[in-house]
N, C-alpha and C positions, 0 to 999 in steps of 0.2 A: 259541265263534267266535275266542276269541284262540289258542286252539289248533290250529283249521283254519285260521287266517290264516298263524301260526308254523310249522305244517307244511308249507304250500304253498309259503312262503318258502324252507325248508330246501331243501325238492326241487326248487325251481328253481335255487338256488344249487348245490346237489350235482351237478345234472345237465352246469352248465358249468364248474365250478371246485371242486367236492369231489371229484368224480372224478379230476380232475387233480392235485389236490392229494395225495389218497390216493395214485396213482403215483410223484407228484416223492416221498413220503415213504419209501415202499418201495425206490425206485431208490437212495437212500443205503445201505440196507442189502444189498438182494439186485439187483443189477445185472446183466444178462445182456449180454454183447456179441456181436459178429458177427466172426468170423475171414474177414477177406477175405485172398484171394492172387489169383495169377496164373493164375485158374481160366478157361481158354477152351475151354469144351466146344462141339459142334455146336449152334447155334442155329437157331431158325424164326422169325423175325419175321413176325407177323400184323397186316395192318392192314385194318380194313375201311372199308367207303367207301358210299354212296349217293348219287348223283348228285352228285360232288364235281368236275366238270371243271374248276371255278373253281382249286381249293385243291390237286389232285392232284398235278401237275408239281412244285409247292413241296414237300411232302410226300417225293416220289421221290427229290428231289434232297438233301434233308436226310437220307434214308435213305442214298442213296449214301456219302454224307460221312463215314458214321459211320466211326469208327477201332474196327472187328474185322477181323480175317482173313476174307477173303472167300469161303476154301473150305470155311469152317467158317458160312457166314452164308446161310441161304435166306429169301428175302423174298417173300412170299404177299401181294397184295393182292385180299381176299375182297370181291367187289362184290355187294352186296346189291339184285337187281333194279336197276340202275341202267338209267335211260332217256336220259340223255344222252351226252355223249360221255366217260364218264369209261373204259369199256370200252378203247376204241380209244386213249385216251392212254397206259394203262398198257400196252397190248399192245407199243406205240412204244419200249418199255424193256426189251422181250424180252432183247435182245444184252446189256443192263446186269446181266442175271440177276435180274429183275423178274418173279414168275410171276403171272398174273390166274385168280384162280380166280371164274368169274362165276354167278351164279343167274340164272336166267330171273325168279323171279317174287321180289316183296321180302315177306322172311318176317322181319326184325328181325335188331338186332347181333348178340344171343347166340347166333340161328340160324347166323350166318353164322359167326361164331367157332369153333362145334360142328364144322362140316363143315370149315373150315379146319384143325383140331388135328387130323382124319384124314389129313390130307394133308402134315401138319408131321412132319420127319425128325430135328429136333433135340431132345436130349435136356434141353433148357429151351426154353420158348416164351415170348416176349415179344408182349405185345399194345400196338398202339398205335391212336391216332385221328389223321384226317387233319389234324385241327386243331390237334394237338401239334406242335411243333418241339423237335426233342432237341439238346443239345451233342454235339459230334465225339464226347466219351469216353463219352458217357451209358450206351451200350449196354455198354461195357466195363466201366464201374463198378455196374451194376446186375447183370450176371453173376455179377463177382468175390465176391459174397455166397454164391454157391451152394458157395464152399469148404468153408463152415459145414454138415456134415452137420444139421445142426437146422433149416436153414430150409427152409422148403417154398417160400413166396413173397416176391416182394421188390415195395414199391411206391415208385415214384418219389416226389419232392416236387414239388408245384405250385408256380406261379409265373406270376401273373394278371399280363397286361400291360397297363394304361390305355392307352386310344386318345390320351388328352391327355395321358400320362405323369405324371398324379397319381394319387394312391392313391383308389380304390375301395370301394365297401361289401363288395362280393364279395372284392376282393384281401383285405381286413382278416379276414373269414372263413375264407377258404382259409389265412391264416397261422396263424389260429388252431387250425384242423383240423391243419395239419404238426405244429405244437408239441404237440397231443394224440399224434399216432404216435409222434413222438418219444420223449414219455415211455411209452407202451405199447411201444414196441422194445427201452427199455430194461428194462423189468420183467417183460415175458413176449411179447407177440406182440400183432400189429395186429387189429384187429377188421372193416377195412375196407381195399381198396387203392384208391387213384387209376386209375381207370378208363379214363384218357387213355394211362397207362405203368405197366405194371406186367408180371412175369416170374415164372414159376412151372414145377416143374419138370413134367418131362411126363406124371409119374404122377399129379400131382395133378388135370390137367386130363381124365383120362379119363373122367370122368362129365360132362359137360359138358353143361345142359338148355338149350335155346333160349327158355325161358320166365322165366329168373331171371336176376339181375345177375350176370354173371361175375365181377365184380372182388369183389365181398361173397361168393359163393359158394366160390372159389378161397381164402380165409381158411379157411371151414370145411372144406373137403376137408383142408387141409392140417393142421388141428387134427385130425382124424379119423384121419390117419395118423401121430400123434406128431410132430408137424411145428410149426414156426411161420411167422407171417408177419412182418417189418421192413421197415422205411422206411431208406431210403439218403440221405443230404442232398446226396451227389455225383450223384446222377440225377436231374436234375430235368426237368420237363417244362413248356414254356413255351406259354401260349396266352393270347388276348386274352379281356376282359371280353364279356360279351353285347351285342352292336351295338342291340339290342331291348330295353330295360330291360323292358315289357310281358311279353315270351317267359320272362325270369327267372323269373317266378312259375309260369308251367304248367311250367317246367323242374324246377322244385323239387317240387311236386306229383306230379309223374312218377317223378321219384329216391325221393323219400318211400313212394310206394303200393306198386314195385317192392322197394323196401327192406323195406316190411310182408309181403309177400308170401313173400319168403326167411325172415325171422323165423320166421313160424309156421308155414312149414312145416320147420323145423329148431328145435323146441322143448326137443329134447333137450339142448341145448346149457345151457340154464339148470339141469341136473342137475350142482350145484357137486361130489357124491361121484364124479362120473365125469370132468368138464371143470375142477376144481379153480378156481382163482383166473378161467379165462376166464371161465368163468359169470358173476361179476360183472361183468365188460368188457361182455359180452355184453349183460347188463340195463343197465349203466348208459350204454355209447355209443348203443346201439340203443333199446331199451325205454323207458327215464327220459327219454331227448331228446324221444322222439314224445308222452310223455306231459304234455311241459311245458305244453303250451296249457290242459289239466285244471287245472293246479295254479295256471295265470295266473289263469283265471277266479274259482276258488274263491278267492284270495288277493283279488282286486278284490272279489268278492262281501261276503266276511268284513269286509274294509276298511270298506266302505259300512255295515254293519250296526253295526259298532264305533264307527264316525264320531257314529252319532247320542247316543253319551252320553260321547264324550269327546273333547277338545280335542287331545289328541296324536295319534290315530287320523284328526281332520277333517285335521289338517297332512299327514299320511303320504297320505290319499286325494286332496287336493289334488296332492299331487307324483306321485301314480299316474295322476292323470285327466290331468295336465301331459305325463307321459310319452308317453303314447296318442295325446294331443292333437297333439304334434311330429310322432310317427310318420303318424299319419291324414293330418295337414294337408300334411306334406310329402309323403306318396305320392300326394294329389290334386294338388298344385301342377303348373301347366304345366313350369315351370322346377325341378327338385328342387334341394335344398340341396346345395351343396356343400361346406360344412364337415363335416370329420368327425364332431363331436359331435352333429350335426344327422342326419347319414347312417345311423350306427350305429343308432338307436332304430327308422328306417325300416326297415331290413333286418332288423331283430331281429323285430319286429311281422310283416314281410312272410314270413319262413321260418315262424313258428307257424301263421300265417294259411292257409298252402300244406299244413301238415300237418293242419290241421283238415280243410280240402278230401280231402287225402290218405285219410284217417280214413275220412270219410263215405263215398269211393267205394270202399273196401275193404268195408268194412261192407254196400254195395250190391252187391258182387260184381262190382265192374270189376277187371280185370286189365290189365298194361299190357305190351303183347310188343314193339312197335315204335313208332318216332315219327320225326320227321323233326331232324335234327341243328341246335341252334340255331345262330344265325347269330353268327359272332364278326369 
């Protein structure tokens, strides 16, 4: 039981802190830099939308304000079966160079992106969501990374804007992910991109699939081509936290379920003899993170068994139960706690509960192709 307890705690720690620590130590000796220059190739910016009449004007306005040569920028709004006024609004901007690619039936974000790529004329393709706001220089910054011939795709840095201007649990988690991506960029390659704003060479997008995450698949395509994915701190995508906290759980389940689908379709990347250090990254950042709920359960069970004959383990069990008690109690409260020290346990338990649900759905054969975007 002591071995089970120790091993469980070790793997949970390694998933969230050991892996980043490995990257940090390696970055001291083997640090990869990105050569950015004034590279301004023809670019295609693809914006996917589904019933976004409330936000599409703001997104188009934000896009028109981007600091990039207009003669080198193709903007495509891929409307995925919109039934409201989205298509009409986009058409009204045709004189501004905004092209509408409207699909009569809703098939999902990735399917819309896949078909939009076929209409793209740029050497680099940029993908962005309607809810994401970009800095005026954001497009120029993300494109500058492709001066480096080793770069196949580039991810933006996410910034979550709280509605009351206070830190939110989603924001803290995003900051952790951005920190981890920065470390991955320094050592080798990203494992995943920010789906709300990322860019890739056109050849990397040649085999997009309508049923797998484009942000995850794009990195894997880059690795296959001998390229890598990087994160650019100067290319920022801003979006608000989820307006309905209960929908956040469903969003997490969808994200993990789709991630599991891509992961198990690409098990070749676990072959360290072929992909080297990226195999370690692929395991730690994805599979190990998704196995954390299993280790949390085994740690609690082993702790409970050990507490029967040990005062020290009894104290640990009380702390163990207190942590979950805070998370469950706060999650069920009508007014969720506002203190950061209480919000983090809630978010941690919520994330890992969502992973459990996603595993169950995956094992039962469920696959996610499309969904309604979360209200922000």
